[in-house]
C-alpha positions as CSV (number, residue, x, y, z in Angstrom):
1,M,1.3,-12.1,-3.1
2,R,-2.1,-10.1,-4.5
3,A,-2.2,-8.3,-7.7
4,P,-0.8,-4.9,-7.4
5,P,2.6,-5.6,-6.5
6,V,2.5,-8.7,-9.0
7,M,1.3,-5.8,-11.4
8,C,4.2,-4.3,-10.3
9,I,6.4,-6.5,-11.1
10,V,5.4,-8.1,-14.3
11,L,5.3,-4.3,-15.4
12,T,8.6,-3.7,-15.0
13,C,10.4,-6.2,-14.8
14,E,9.0,-8.4,-17.6
15,L,7.8,-5.7,-19.7
16,L,10.2,-2.2,-19.2
17,W,13.2,-5.4,-18.0
18,V,13.6,-2.9,-14.6
19,P,16.1,-5.5,-12.4
20,L,14.1,-7.3,-10.1
21,D,15.9,-5.6,-7.2
22,A,15.5,-2.1,-8.5
23,T,10.9,-3.5,-8.0
24,L,10.3,-5.2,-5.5
25,P,11.2,-2.3,-3.4
26,T,8.0,-0.4,-5.1
27,A,5.7,-3.5,-5.0
28,C,6.1,-3.6,-1.5
29,A,5.3,-0.3,-0.7
30,L,1.2,-1.3,-3.0
31,E,1.1,-4.2,-1.4
32,M,1.3,-1.8,2.2
33,V,-0.8,1.0,0.4
34,H,-3.0,-1.9,-0.2
35,A,-3.4,-3.3,3.1
36,A,-4.4,-0.2,4.4
37,S,-6.8,0.5,2.4
38,L,-8.1,-3.0,3.3
39,I,-8.0,-1.5,7.2
40,H,-9.9,1.0,6.5
41,E,-12.4,0.1,4.4
42,D,-13.3,-2.6,7.2
43,L,-14.2,-0.2,10.0
44,L,-16.9,0.4,11.3
45,C,-17.6,3.4,10.5
46,M,-16.9,2.5,6.7
47,D,-18.5,-1.2,6.6
48,A,-20.0,-1.6,9.6
49,V,-19.9,-5.2,9.5
50,S,-18.6,-7.3,12.5
51,L,-19.6,-10.6,11.2
52,C,-18.3,-12.4,7.8
53,W,-21.0,-15.5,6.8
54,G,-21.8,-15.5,10.2
55,C,-18.4,-15.6,11.8
56,P,-17.0,-12.6,14.3
57,T,-14.5,-10.8,11.6
58,D,-11.1,-11.1,12.7
59,H,-10.7,-7.9,10.3
60,A,-8.0,-5.9,12.7
61,H,-11.4,-3.3,14.1
62,A,-12.4,-6.5,15.4
63,V,-9.5,-7.8,17.5
64,F,-7.4,-4.5,18.0
65,R,-10.5,-2.1,18.0
66,D,-10.5,0.9,15.9
67,D,-7.9,3.3,16.6
68,M,-6.1,1.0,16.6
69,A,-6.9,-0.2,13.3
70,E,-7.2,3.2,12.2
71,L,-4.1,4.0,13.4
72,T,-2.0,0.9,11.7
73,G,-3.2,1.7,8.1
74,D,-2.4,5.7,8.8
75,A,0.8,4.6,10.2
76,L,1.3,2.2,6.9
77,L,0.8,5.0,3.7
78,P,3.7,7.1,4.5
79,R,5.9,3.9,5.2
80,A,4.9,2.8,2.3
81,S,4.9,5.6,-0.2
82,A,8.1,7.6,1.2
83,S,10.1,5.9,3.5
84,H,10.2,2.1,2.3
85,I,10.8,3.2,-1.5
86,F,14.0,5.4,-1.0
87,S,15.2,3.3,1.9
88,R,15.0,0.5,0.0
89,T,15.6,1.1,-3.8
90,L,19.5,1.6,-4.4
91,S,20.3,4.6,-6.0
92,E,22.7,3.4,-8.5
93,V,20.4,1.4,-9.8
94,V,16.9,3.6,-9.9
95,P,18.0,7.5,-10.0
96,E,16.2,9.5,-6.4
97,E,14.9,11.8,-9.4
98,R,13.0,8.7,-10.6
99,L,12.1,7.8,-7.5
100,L,10.7,10.7,-6.7
101,L,8.0,10.5,-9.7
102,V,6.9,6.8,-8.2
103,V,6.1,8.2,-4.5
104,E,4.5,11.4,-6.5
105,E,2.4,8.6,-8.4
106,I,1.6,7.5,-5.1
107,A,0.6,10.0,-3.2
108,Q,-1.8,11.5,-5.8
109,V,-3.6,8.1,-5.8
110,V,-3.9,7.9,-1.8
111,G,-4.6,11.2,-1.7
112,S,-7.5,13.3,-2.2
113,T,-8.3,12.9,-5.3
114,G,-7.7,8.7,-5.1
115,M,-8.3,6.7,-2.7
116,A,-9.2,9.1,0.3
117,A,-12.0,9.7,-2.4
118,G,-13.8,6.7,-2.7
């Protein structure tokens, strides 16, 4: 596991006493956002690195070409925020109004004033 989902689980489950089944969809969505950011960051137009420690990289753009890597990163963002959180979180456990706030927060962090801004 990576830091964003682990922090999500620790904060919500351990500190706020939110059930794990209510937390996991958002934790998974955060990992999807993180993966999308790494894919975009590794694109040649962003990083221009084709070797890592003297070896060819296994970055998505090196394996599947820039266009497929970019589309993969782009596809992960909406899948993570709205689709995954809403389809996987039980509405009996977390009210939809709360889920909207979570999705709005992720959208702001990913959008033009957040991750897209650098």
